[in-house]
NUTIKOL-734443 format. One record per residue (C-alpha): residue number from 1; residue in one letter; x, y, z. Coordinates in nm, 4 decimals, padded with zeros to 6 digits. Example, Ala and Ser with C-alpha at 12.3 -4.5 7.8 and 13.67 -1.06 7.14 Angstrom:
BEGIN
  num  residuo        xx        yy        zz
    1        A   01.2300  -00.4500   00.7800
    2        S   01.3670  -00.1060   00.7140
This chain:
BEGIN
  num  residuo        xx        yy        zz
    1        M   04.5379   04.5317   06.0530
    2        I   04.2306   04.4054   05.8636
    3        R   04.2463   04.5107   05.5005
    4        T   03.9174   04.5648   05.3160
    5        P   03.9095   04.3569   04.9952
    6        L   03.9124   04.5607   04.6761
    7        R   03.6467   04.3310   04.5117
    8        P   03.4051   04.2221   04.7911
    9        L   03.1979   03.9249   04.6696
   10        A   02.8666   04.0485   04.8082
   11        R   02.8861   04.3794   04.6289
   12        I   03.0088   04.2167   04.3061
   13        L   02.7084   03.9803   04.2978
   14        E   02.4699   04.2638   04.3788
   15        A   02.6183   04.4747   04.0981
   16        R   02.5863   04.1898   03.8454
   17        R   02.2254   04.1313   03.9464
   18        K   02.1486   04.4984   03.8834
   19        G   02.3491   04.5033   03.5591
   20        E   02.6237   04.7407   03.6921
   21        N   03.0019   04.7235   03.6159
   22        P   03.1831   04.5310   03.8976
   23        D   03.5218   04.7021   03.8052
   24        A   03.3850   05.0382   03.9266
   25        I   03.3640   04.8923   04.2777
   26        E   03.7359   04.8017   04.2679
   27        R   03.8366   05.1450   04.1387
   28        E   03.6325   05.3138   04.4131
   29        N   03.7909   05.0963   04.6835
   30        I   04.1426   05.1696   04.5491
   31        R   04.0688   05.5439   04.5622
   32        L   03.9435   05.5262   04.9200
   33        R   04.2421   05.3157   05.0265
   34        H   04.4884   05.5692   04.8726
   35        E   04.3129   05.8584   05.0436
   36        E   04.3390   05.6772   05.3777
   37        M   04.7108   05.6121   05.3221
   38        R   04.7721   05.9815   05.2358
   39        D   04.5891   06.0953   05.5483
   40        R   04.7903   05.8592   05.7656
   41        A   05.1241   05.9749   05.6133
   42        R   05.0244   06.3411   05.6562
   43        R   04.9412   06.2892   06.0251
   44        R   05.2767   06.1116   06.0782
   45        A   05.4704   06.3977   05.9094
   46        E   05.2844   06.6628   06.1078
   47        G   05.3720   06.4820   06.4302
   48        R   05.7387   06.4638   06.3415
   49        L   05.7483   06.8343   06.2524
   50        L   05.5859   06.9176   06.5860
   51        V   05.8461   06.7149   06.7785
   52        L   06.1327   06.8754   06.5800
   53        A   05.9938   07.2243   06.6431
   54        G   05.9771   07.1462   07.0132
   55        L   06.3396   07.0333   07.0183
   56        F   06.4536   07.3493   06.8365
   57        F   06.2567   07.5636   07.0824
   58        I   06.4192   07.3934   07.3800
   59        G   06.7660   07.4259   07.2273
   60        F   06.7340   07.7951   07.1416
   61        T   06.5882   07.8642   07.4846
   62        A   06.8891   07.6993   07.6545
   63        V   07.1421   07.8890   07.4398
   64        G   06.9614   08.2187   07.4944
   65        G   06.9504   08.1624   07.8693
   66        K   07.3230   08.0868   07.8803
   67        M   07.4001   08.4003   07.6787
   68        A   07.1921   08.6078   07.9176
   69        V   07.3813   08.4660   08.2169
   70        L   07.7191   08.5384   08.0536
   71        A   07.6124   08.8909   07.9603
   72        Q   07.5330   08.9662   08.3247
   73        S   07.8553   08.8133   08.4649
   74        E   08.1981   08.9777   08.5069
   75        P   08.4301   08.9190   08.2073
   76        A   08.7102   08.6741   08.2887
   77        E   08.9614   08.4821   08.0835
   78        P   08.9008   08.1067   08.1030
   79        R   09.1683   07.9197   08.2994
   80        I   09.2828   07.5641   08.2545
   81        S   09.2761   07.3885   08.5904
   82        S   09.2818   07.0152   08.5293
   83        A   09.6005   06.8291   08.6126
   84        G   09.6447   06.6987   08.2608
   85        A   09.5714   07.0315   08.0924
   86        R   09.8110   07.1872   07.8436
   87        I   10.0685   07.4178   08.0064
   88        L   10.0560   07.7727   07.8691
   89        A   10.4097   07.9020   07.8240
   90        Q   10.3442   08.2082   07.6079
   91        R   10.4546   08.5313   07.7792
   92        A   10.4287   08.8901   07.6579
   93        D   10.7432   09.0787   07.5568
   94        I   10.8777   09.3686   07.7635
   95        V   10.9946   09.6763   07.5692
   96        D   11.1349   10.0189   07.6550
   97        R   10.9593   10.3490   07.5830
   98        Q   11.0932   10.3420   07.2253
   99        G   10.9670   09.9878   07.1614
  100        R   11.3105   09.8246   07.1901
  101        V   11.3012   09.4715   07.3317
  102        L   11.4111   09.4200   07.6922
  103        A   11.2680   09.0710   07.7419
  104        T   11.1253   08.8238   07.4927
  105        N   11.0687   08.4527   07.4400
  106        F   11.3065   08.2053   07.2805
  107        D   11.2145   07.8650   07.1415
  108        T   11.4485   07.5929   07.2595
  109        H   11.4366   07.2273   07.3679
  110        S   11.4718   07.0227   07.6822
  111        L   11.6501   06.6900   07.7018
  112        Y   11.5168   06.3869   07.8829
  113        A   11.5885   06.0144   07.8788
  114        Q   11.3806   05.6980   07.8766
  115        P   11.6420   05.4376   07.9813
  116        Q   11.4272   05.1357   07.8866
  117        Q   11.4470   05.2464   07.5210
  118        M   11.8262   05.2883   07.5188
  119        V   12.0411   05.0713   07.2947
  120        D   12.3837   05.1601   07.4387
  121        P   12.3469   05.3389   07.7762
  122        V   12.7242   05.3264   07.8467
  123        R   12.8109   05.5183   07.5298
  124        A   12.5209   05.7608   07.5870
  125        A   12.6456   05.8464   07.9376
  126        E   13.0012   05.9029   07.8117
  127        K   12.8946   06.1262   07.5229
  128        L   12.6594   06.3330   07.7398
  129        A   12.9375   06.3925   07.9922
  130        E   13.1553   06.5227   07.7065
  131        I   12.8824   06.7563   07.5774
  132        F   12.7844   06.8793   07.9260
  133        P   13.0973   06.8910   08.1470
  134        D   12.8876   06.9758   08.4546
  135        L   12.7133   06.6353   08.4393
  136        D   12.8456   06.3365   08.6329
  137        G   12.9020   06.0537   08.3826
  138        E   12.9027   05.7822   08.6496
  139        R   12.5764   05.9102   08.7950
  140        L   12.4210   05.9107   08.4473
  141        L   12.5322   05.5545   08.3864
  142        R   12.3749   05.4387   08.7139
  143        D   12.0496   05.6103   08.6212
  144        F   12.0519   05.4692   08.2676
  145        T   12.1172   05.1128   08.3805
  146        G   11.8924   05.1204   08.6875
  147        T   11.5182   05.0933   08.7231
  148        R   11.4274   05.4482   08.6319
  149        K   11.1872   05.4919   08.3421
  150        F   11.2200   05.8699   08.3030
  151        L   11.5046   06.1144   08.3701
  152        W   11.5431   06.4884   08.3109
  153        I   11.8906   06.5700   08.1825
  154        R   11.8760   06.9371   08.0795
  155        R   11.5892   07.1853   08.1077
  156        T   11.7165   07.3960   07.8177
  157        L   11.9556   07.3350   07.5296
  158        S   12.1366   07.5611   07.2877
  159        P   12.1022   07.4722   06.9171
  160        E   12.4621   07.3469   06.9175
  161        Q   12.4011   07.1241   07.2194
  162        K   12.0838   06.9845   07.0664
  163        Q   12.2691   06.8918   06.7483
  164        A   12.5516   06.7294   06.9457
  165        V   12.3017   06.5150   07.1415
  166        H   12.1195   06.4310   06.8215
  167        D   12.4460   06.3073   06.6694
  168        I   12.4787   06.0471   06.9467
  169        G   12.1990   05.8591   06.7737
  170        E   12.0548   05.7134   07.0930
  171        P   11.6759   05.6477   07.0656
  172        G   11.6372   05.6726   07.4431
  173        L   11.7463   06.0395   07.4422
  174        L   11.4467   06.2568   07.3564
  175        F   11.3800   06.6280   07.3092
  176        G   11.0842   06.8297   07.4317
  177        P   10.9856   07.1754   07.3046
  178        R   11.0492   07.4630   07.5417
  179        E   10.9908   07.8366   07.5472
  180        M   11.2345   08.0199   07.7711
  181        R   11.2749   08.3848   07.8668
  182        L   11.5537   08.5728   07.6909
  183        Y   11.7049   08.9063   07.7925
  184        P   11.8927   09.0195   07.4800
  185        N   12.0693   09.3089   07.6558
  186        G   12.2308   09.0941   07.9236
  187        R   12.2901   09.2865   08.2466
  188        L   12.1172   09.6036   08.1281
  189        A   11.8291   09.6965   08.3624
  190        A   11.8750   09.3623   08.5398
  191        H   11.7225   09.4731   08.8703
  192        V   11.4154   09.6117   08.6951
  193        L   11.3492   09.3005   08.4859
  194        G   11.4419   09.0614   08.7676
  195        G   11.4203   08.7367   08.5750
  196        A   11.1933   08.4420   08.5034
  197        G   11.2136   08.0667   08.5471
  198        F   11.0129   07.7504   08.4958
  199        G   10.7058   07.6746   08.7053
  200        R   10.5017   07.3656   08.6174
  201        E   10.6870   07.1475   08.3700
  202        G   10.5799   06.8742   08.1352
  203        V   10.7530   06.6812   07.8615
  204        H   10.6083   06.8978   07.5877
  205        A   10.5834   07.2370   07.7606
  206        A   10.6920   07.4372   08.0648
  207        E   10.5262   07.7235   08.2474
  208        V   10.7403   08.0420   08.2456
  209        V   10.6905   08.2474   08.5651
  210        G   10.8530   08.5623   08.6988
  211        V   11.0893   08.5168   08.9924
  212        A   11.1883   08.8791   09.0675
  213        G   11.1557   09.2390   08.9525
  214        I   10.8788   09.3472   08.7217
  215        E   10.8590   08.9930   08.5803
  216        K   10.7271   08.8773   08.9171
  217        Q   10.5253   09.1853   09.0114
  218        L   10.3309   09.1878   08.6824
  219        D   10.3445   08.8120   08.6237
  220        E   09.9675   08.7784   08.5780
  221        R   09.9626   09.0562   08.3177
  222        L   10.2550   08.9058   08.1257
  223        R   10.0974   08.5574   08.1267
  224        D   09.7478   08.6715   08.0273
  225        P   09.6687   08.4796   07.7031
  226        A   09.4413   08.7604   07.5859
  227        R   09.7330   09.0090   07.6015
  228        A   10.0230   08.7845   07.5011
  229        H   10.0544   08.9732   07.1713
  230        E   10.0631   09.3111   07.3495
  231        P   10.4113   09.4065   07.4792
  232        L   10.4469   09.5578   07.8250
  233        T   10.5910   09.9058   07.7650
  234        L   10.8216   10.0391   08.0354
  235        S   10.9201   10.3992   08.1002
  236        L   11.2891   10.3088   08.0671
  237        D   11.4949   10.4390   07.7764
  238        L   11.7440   10.1735   07.6708
  239        S   12.0064   10.4215   07.5476
  240        V   11.9889   10.6349   07.8616
  241        Q   11.9937   10.3242   08.0802
  242        A   12.3093   10.1980   07.9084
  243        A   12.4825   10.5348   07.9430
  244        M   12.3956   10.5631   08.3125
  245        E   12.5115   10.2115   08.3950
  246        R   12.8411   10.2645   08.2127
  247        V   12.9146   10.5915   08.3944
  248        L   12.7979   10.4571   08.7298
  249        L   13.0208   10.1503   08.6990
  250        G   13.3217   10.3637   08.6098
  251        G   13.2484   10.6034   08.8944
  252        M   13.2113   10.3194   09.1440
  253        K   13.5521   10.1836   09.0460
  254        I   13.7259   10.5225   09.0446
  255        M   13.5775   10.6135   09.3841
  256        N   13.6597   10.2673   09.5270
  257        A   13.2969   10.2233   09.6344
  258        K   13.1414   09.8991   09.7497
  259        G   12.8242   09.9656   09.5523
  260        A   12.6325   10.2339   09.3685
  261        A   12.2802   10.3331   09.2706
  262        G   12.1477   10.5802   09.0174
  263        I   11.7964   10.7023   08.9309
  264        L   11.6920   10.9317   08.6472
  265        M   11.3251   11.0310   08.6720
  266        D   11.0860   11.2530   08.4807
  267        A   11.0210   11.5380   08.7248
  268        H   10.6559   11.5790   08.6236
  269        S   10.5204   11.2297   08.5540
  270        G   10.7393   11.0248   08.7876
  271        E   10.8342   10.7913   08.5015
  272        V   11.1713   10.6327   08.5700
  273        I   11.3853   10.6840   08.2602
  274        A   11.6814   10.4886   08.3978
  275        V   11.7568   10.3115   08.7243
  276        A   12.0672   10.1128   08.8111
  277        S   12.2089   09.9250   09.1063
  278        L   12.5661   09.7961   09.1163
  279        P   12.6983   09.5351   09.1388
  280        D   12.4416   09.3708   08.9125
  281        F   12.3828   09.0343   08.7401
  282        D   12.2743   08.8777   08.4124
  283        P   11.9050   08.7780   08.4347
  284        N   11.9723   08.5096   08.1706
  285        K   12.1878   08.3396   08.4371
  286        R   12.0351   08.4685   08.7583
  287        P   12.2524   08.3739   09.0593
  288        P   12.0994   08.1974   09.3617
  289        L   11.9806   08.3918   09.6643
  290        P   12.2483   08.4335   09.9345
  291        T   12.2147   08.2198   10.2448
  292        E   12.4599   08.4101   10.4639
  293        G   12.6248   08.7502   10.4977
  294        N   12.4683   09.0945   10.4577
  295        P   12.1892   09.1236   10.1973
  296        D   12.3685   09.4064   10.0172
  297        D   12.6694   09.1835   09.9571
  298        S   12.4684   09.0021   09.6895
  299        P   12.4425   09.1385   09.3344
  300        L   12.0698   09.0598   09.3561
  301        F   12.0256   09.3405   09.6113
  302        N   11.8629   09.6470   09.4533
  303        R   12.0295   09.9465   09.6183
  304        A   11.8067   10.1967   09.4397
  305        V   11.4872   10.0506   09.5883
  306        Q   11.5688   09.7974   09.8597
  307        G   11.8597   09.9968   10.0012
  308        V   11.7309   10.1957   10.3008
  309        Y   11.9904   10.4509   10.4117
  310        E   12.0330   10.7697   10.6083
  311        L   12.0841   11.0087   10.3163
  312        G   12.2442   11.2961   10.5020
  313        S   12.2198   11.6584   10.3936
  314        T   12.0036   11.5809   10.0900
  315        F   11.7168   11.6002   10.3437
  316        K   11.7828   11.9657   10.4286
  317        V   11.5775   12.0793   10.1290
  318        F   11.2607   11.9410   10.2894
  319        A   11.2995   12.1494   10.6061
  320        L   11.3663   12.4631   10.4009
  321        A   11.0762   12.3947   10.1618
  322        Q   10.8289   12.3363   10.4454
  323        A   10.9398   12.6442   10.6374
  324        L   10.9118   12.8591   10.3246
  325        D   10.5683   12.7181   10.2396
  326        M   10.4423   12.7787   10.5944
  327        G   10.5716   13.1368   10.5895
  328        L   10.8069   13.0760   10.8840
  329        V   11.1102   13.1990   10.6887
  330        T   11.2039   13.3633   10.3632
  331        P   11.5263   13.3034   10.1713
  332        S   11.6761   13.6122   10.3392
  333        T   11.5643   13.5319   10.6969
  334        V   11.8646   13.5310   10.9327
  335        I   11.9206   13.1970   11.1120
  336        D   12.1392   13.1423   11.4198
  337        T   12.4197   12.9067   11.3151
  338        R   12.6489   12.9218   11.6192
  339        S   12.8152   12.5829   11.6480
  340        P   12.7971   12.3559   11.8386
  341        M   12.4279   12.3644   11.9187
  342        Q   12.3629   12.2136   12.2610
  343        W   12.0436   12.0100   12.3161
  344        G   12.0462   11.8332   12.6485
  345        K   12.3511   11.6087   12.6483
  346        F   12.3727   11.6134   12.2686
  347        R   12.5652   11.8532   12.0478
  348        I   12.4928   11.9323   11.6851
  349        R   12.7935   12.0554   11.4870
  350        D   12.8600   12.1874   11.1398
  351        F   13.1262   12.0470   10.9086
  352        R   13.3086   12.3797   10.9379
  353        N   13.2481   12.7119   11.1146
  354        Y   13.0047   12.9217   10.9098
  355        G   12.9889   13.2102   11.1551
  356        P   12.7195   13.3106   11.4049
  357        E   12.4418   13.3550   11.1502
  358        L   12.3408   13.2789   10.7905
  359        S   12.0415   13.3575   10.5765
  360        A   11.8002   13.0680   10.5232
  361        E   11.9225   13.0406   10.1643
  362        K   12.2864   13.0230   10.2772
  363        V   12.1943   12.7566   10.5332
  364        L   12.1127   12.5302   10.2398
  365        V   12.3946   12.6497   10.0133
  366        K   12.6586   12.6049   10.2868
  367        S   12.4813   12.2945   10.4236
  368        S   12.4610   12.4008   10.7866
  369        N   12.3342   12.1312   11.0230
  370        V   12.2822   12.3843   11.3020
  371        G   12.0855   12.6253   11.0861
  372        T   11.8647   12.3465   10.9475
  373        A   11.8008   12.2111   11.2985
  374        R   11.6867   12.5533   11.4193
  375        I   11.4474   12.5828   11.1237
  376        A   11.3120   12.2338   11.1997
  377        L   11.2409   12.3363   11.5599
  378        Q   11.0229   12.6202   11.4288
  379        I   10.8294   12.3697   11.2185
  380        G   10.7777   12.1192   11.4982
  381        G   10.7849   11.7413   11.4995
  382        A   10.4172   11.6793   11.4209
  383        R   10.4123   11.9105   11.1198
  384        Q   10.7490   11.7792   10.9980
  385        K   10.6227   11.4221   11.0152
  386        A   10.3025   11.5107   10.8272
  387        F   10.5012   11.6880   10.5532
  388        L   10.7385   11.3958   10.5043
  389        D   10.4375   11.1645   10.4983
  390        A   10.2832   11.3759   10.2217
  391        L   10.6065   11.3334   10.0242
  392        G   10.5814   10.9530   10.0542
  393        F   10.8493   10.8856   10.3158
  394        M   10.6289   10.6783   10.5466
  395        Q   10.5345   10.3985   10.3076
  396        P   10.7204   10.1517   10.0826
  397        S   10.7915   10.2731   09.7322
  398        P   10.4975   10.1915   09.4979
  399        L   10.7364   10.1010   09.2155
  400        E   10.6183   09.8054   09.0040
  401        I   10.8854   09.5544   09.1077
  402        S   10.8494   09.2819   09.3680
  403        E   11.1395   09.4113   09.5794
  404        A   10.9755   09.7509   09.6363
  405        S   10.7446   09.6149   09.9062
  406        G   11.0489   09.5753   10.1335
  407        S   11.1585   09.9372   10.0999
  408        R   10.9673   10.0700   10.4008
  409        P   11.1582   10.3651   10.5535
  410        L   11.2974   10.3226   10.9057
  411        L   11.1418   10.5829   11.1353
  412        P   11.2322   10.6788   11.4926
  413        A   11.0359   10.4953   11.7608
  414        K   10.9591   10.8334   11.9222
  415        W   10.9498   11.1497   11.7128
  416        S   11.1082   11.3773   11.9743
  417        D   11.2459   11.7292   11.9305
  418        L   11.5907   11.5766   11.8920
  419        S   11.4572   11.3461   11.6177
  420        T   11.3000   11.6481   11.4482
  421        M   11.6380   11.8220   11.4373
  422        T   11.8475   11.5253   11.3250
  423        I   11.5949   11.4160   11.0618
  424        S   11.6023   11.7668   10.9156
  425        Y   11.9644   11.7119   10.8119
  426        G   11.9275   11.3463   10.7160
  427        H   11.9996   11.1404   11.0271
  428        G   11.7545   10.9347   11.2283
  429        L   11.5354   10.8422   10.9290
  430        S   11.6453   10.5874   10.6697
  431        T   11.4887   10.5717   10.3272
  432        S   11.5638   10.4558   09.9751
  433        P   11.7111   10.6584   09.6870
  434        M   11.3837   10.6010   09.4980
  435        H   11.1895   10.7783   09.7746
  436        L   11.4396   11.0638   09.7585
  437        A   11.4098   11.1016   09.3795
  438        A   11.0292   11.1197   09.3918
  439        A   11.0354   11.3737   09.6756
  440        Y   11.2848   11.5974   09.4925
  441        A   11.0711   11.5806   09.1795
  442        T   10.7727   11.6979   09.3864
  443        L   10.9679   11.9956   09.5213
  444        V   11.1009   12.1228   09.1873
  445        N   10.8177   12.0501   08.9401
  446        G   10.5877   12.3198   09.0748
  447        G   10.4834   12.1376   09.3917
  448        R   10.2766   11.8467   09.2558
  449        L   10.3186   11.5059   09.4194
  450        V   10.5134   11.2581   09.2090
  451        T   10.4607   10.8830   09.2324
  452        P   10.7479   10.6832   09.0791
  453        T   10.6546   10.4343   08.8081
  454        L   10.8235   10.2016   08.5612
  455        L   10.5267   10.1931   08.3229
  456        R   10.4954   10.4218   08.0229
  457        D   10.1745   10.6246   08.0413
  458        P   10.1584   10.9499   07.8402
  459        A   09.8144   11.0262   07.9872
  460        R   09.9313   11.0276   08.3505
  461        T   09.7659   11.3099   08.5460
  462        P   09.9527   11.5359   08.7951
  463        G   09.9323   11.4454   09.1619
  464        P   09.7867   11.6630   09.4400
  465        R   09.9650   11.9828   09.5391
  466        V   10.2156   11.9528   09.8251
  467        I   10.3805   12.2977   09.8161
  468        S   10.2995   12.6156   09.6305
  469        E   10.4475   12.7095   09.2945
  470        V   10.6221   13.0066   09.4595
  471        T   10.7940   12.7778   09.7119
  472        S   10.8903   12.5369   09.4350
  473        A   11.0476   12.8223   09.2366
  474        S   11.2443   12.9327   09.5446
  475        M   11.3722   12.5771   09.5950
  476        R   11.4874   12.5594   09.2329
  477        D   11.6845   12.8824   09.2792
  478        M   11.8426   12.7579   09.6026
  479        L   11.9383   12.4210   09.4568
  480        R   12.0984   12.5947   09.1603
  481        K   12.3056   12.8087   09.3999
  482        V   12.4208   12.4947   09.5863
  483        V   12.5927   12.3976   09.2596
  484        S   12.7082   12.7417   09.1485
  485        E   12.8211   12.8646   09.4922
  486        G   12.8090   12.5784   09.7413
  487        T   12.9077   12.2207   09.8164
  488        A   12.8184   12.0715   09.4753
  489        S   13.0406   12.2864   09.2530
  490        L   13.1721   11.9785   09.0699
  491        A   12.8202   11.9196   08.9367
  492        E   12.8571   12.2032   08.6852
  493        V   12.8101   12.0721   08.3310
  494        P   12.8839   12.3140   08.0434
  495        G   12.5636   12.3906   07.8556
  496        Y   12.3317   12.2442   08.1191
  497        A   12.2260   12.4281   08.4346
  498        V   12.2275   12.1696   08.7137
  499        G   12.0876   12.2193   09.0617
  500        G   12.1060   11.9800   09.3524
  501        K   12.2141   11.8956   09.7029
  502        T   12.4908   11.6788   09.8425
  503        G   12.4554   11.4409   10.1339
  504        T   12.7198   11.2510   10.3300
  505        A   12.5982   11.0232   10.6094
  506        D   12.8065   10.8041   10.8371
  507        K   12.7245   10.4394   10.7806
  508        P   12.5667   10.2603   11.0803
  509        K   12.7336   09.9486   11.2132
  510        T   12.5559   09.6208   11.1475
  511        R   12.6226   09.5022   11.5035
  512        G   12.6581   09.6798   11.8340
  513        G   12.5082   10.0121   11.7294
  514        G   12.6880   10.3342   11.6514
  515        Y   12.8488   10.4508   11.3266
  516        Y   13.1666   10.3784   11.1369
  517        K   13.4109   10.6678   11.1334
  518        D   13.5569   10.5795   10.7933
  519        K   13.2516   10.4499   10.6031
  520        V   12.9837   10.6753   10.4553
  521        I   12.6889   10.6791   10.2184
  522        A   12.7546   10.9649   09.9745
  523        S   12.4598   11.1003   09.7757
  524        F   12.3711   11.3713   09.5299
  525        A   12.0119   11.4577   09.4443
  526        G   11.9759   11.7029   09.1593
  527        M   11.7672   11.8364   08.8737
  528        F   11.8260   11.9701   08.5243
  529        P   11.7731   12.2074   08.3512
  530        A   11.7533   12.4136   08.6712
  531        D   11.5338   12.6919   08.5321
  532        D   11.2616   12.4477   08.4208
  533        P   11.3457   12.1022   08.5580
  534        R   11.2473   11.8132   08.3365
  535        Y   11.4516   11.5430   08.5076
  536        V   11.5640   11.4542   08.8577
  537        L   11.8845   11.2585   08.9163
  538        V   11.9911   11.0749   09.2315
  539        V   12.3337   10.9101   09.2665
  540        T   12.4363   10.7162   09.5773
  541        L   12.7753   10.5571   09.6460
  542        D   12.8283   10.3027   09.9242
  543        E   13.1587   10.3494   10.1113
  544        P   13.3349   10.5655   09.8484
  545        V   13.6909   10.6914   09.8916
  546        E   13.8453   10.9384   09.6475
  547        T   14.2233   10.8877   09.6576
  548        S   14.3624   11.1033   09.3772
  549        G   14.5098   11.3605   09.6160
  550        D   14.7335   11.3509   09.9210
  551        E   14.4392   11.2892   10.1524
  552        P   14.1429   11.0574   10.0928
  553        H   13.8035   11.2231   10.0468
  554        R   13.4751   11.0561   10.1339
  555        T   13.2260   11.3431   10.1174
  556        A   12.9639   11.3512   09.8449
  557        G   13.1061   11.6685   09.6912
  558        W   13.4208   11.4744   09.6005
  559        T   13.2642   11.1365   09.5178
  560        A   12.8959   11.1286   09.4180
  561        V   12.8831   11.4738   09.2573
  562        P   13.1446   11.4139   08.9807
  563        V   12.9708   11.0875   08.8888
  564        A   12.6344   11.2645   08.8707
  565        A   12.7838   11.5393   08.6527
  566        E   12.9173   11.2828   08.4065
  567        I   12.5769   11.1126   08.3938
  568        V   12.4139   11.4466   08.3054
  569        R   12.6819   11.5114   08.0434
  570        R   12.6223   11.1719   07.8799
  571        T   12.2439   11.1458   07.9069
  572        A   12.1194   11.5012   07.8437
  573        P   12.1817   11.4820   07.4652
  574        L   12.0141   11.1386   07.4567
  575        L   11.7103   11.2940   07.6255
  576        G   11.6854   11.5565   07.3526
  577        L   11.8086   11.8469   07.5671
  578        R   12.0106   12.0999   07.3719
  579        P   12.2999   12.2660   07.5546
  580        A   12.2727   12.6389   07.6181
  581        I   12.5747   12.7959   07.4487
  582        D   12.6836   13.1407   07.5576
  583        P   12.7441   13.3605   07.2528
  584        A   13.1038   13.4737   07.2059
  585        G   12.9877   13.8244   07.1225
  586        A   12.7013   14.0153   06.9738
  587        P   12.6715   13.9435   06.6023
  588        V   12.7333   14.2324   06.3665
  589        I   12.4468   14.2712   06.1202
  590        R   12.5291   14.4670   05.8061
  591        P   12.2913   14.5654   05.5282
  592        A   12.3289   14.3714   05.2088
  593        S   12.5271   14.5480   04.9407
  594        Q   12.3270   14.7005   04.6592
């Protein structure tokens, strides 16, 4: 850059010749130079501000565009997918309807080894074998002295075990943080909770995933980071569940049964208050799946949901309810009950001779197979099938546990007239106790369809109507008379009006077809209080034998009914139901003395 001199010689000489002051020329040149410098600096600053404004505009435009895209997209929780990402182990608690904990998380540690960092591998192997007797000390020593650089020893440790390992003082034995699932009530509600285990594992974390029950069915909900602080509230009542399991276990032992199942359900909402299957297991130490034998030999088998049985005379209520609702019969209609009833080469018999005829009501109270079969013939196979479908008997139970998907009822290949008759009294169609409980609730709650659920939802709306309120009221009266006058007399509980129906079905053979003559499935399906049912109870015993008398008894009236009565006696007060006490006499009211 060429700089203009502040005192140019030509102008200085000219100024001296004219007698002017040469310093004024310098001052004028300095002023012009400063003005030029200020103009140049101002143009540079204005340029920089323009560039910065452009960058801000671009940035805000990009952020605004991204926000617009996100606002128009479906909301979704971000997921970590990279192989080296942190493993999320946090899992929501599970609580009962009162907020009491059924499943929670427990901080513990894992134990692993880095043999190349070990000082004394021989001593470490010996000490670990003493602390954990199930470990092979020789195998540990081979691993510690071999070429392995990493070795899992224990996935979880108790605080005492961690301290014992720490006391070994071996730098090659290291601990990793773990969060494991804890079921503080042990076996209680084991088949509902199912259990959880480890999925992906790392040194510093492990993924906790559901392996069965509601833990598996609602695994995504329980693992959702956005809802980890929000417990999953079940419909179960811990106190009622404990009482039912205790009574059911005692009843199974007294009745010499192979297994047992019990369901207590809200008759209006379908919420399962308690459900038990015996034998059971501890989900903290879930046993392995069986590899041989019958599925129901394993304690993992859920008899209340997975067990698909012919439930015998408990099905007679459906034939009576449908016939009443269709106007084919009334409770007083006379039904031909002459036994045996011949149908082709088959004969249908009653347990005992009830005479040539009974009213429709007495057919249910006395539990007549012949009378029920004749009513079913009036209904017809197509209409019977549609009615049972409306009650939910054609599909797996929608209960929120993973095992429910395998509870599809077993239907006849051809729904013939003979099938129509046998199904009416509980043979030829196999279903689960959970299906039976929901169907009974539908019949006695006023006729609204009930869908069983394990989730607490006070805002649940009633289902569609299946039968009329008048028919439902008639069924409640009949079921009450089955207890007060019929086959379920042992179900009477002082202070609580119980209604219900017994069912005894011969158990089918696992091989070769046919039925065992000395093995039955005994069931009782009932409701209480009978005048305004709030709860439905189903109890099923597998191969029971009552041996207190001279002759063994296998029928439900002798086996399942007493167990059900004791469950009502124990649980009704826990459910807030006050017993109805008959007054000893009319009170005498006297005027107060003056």
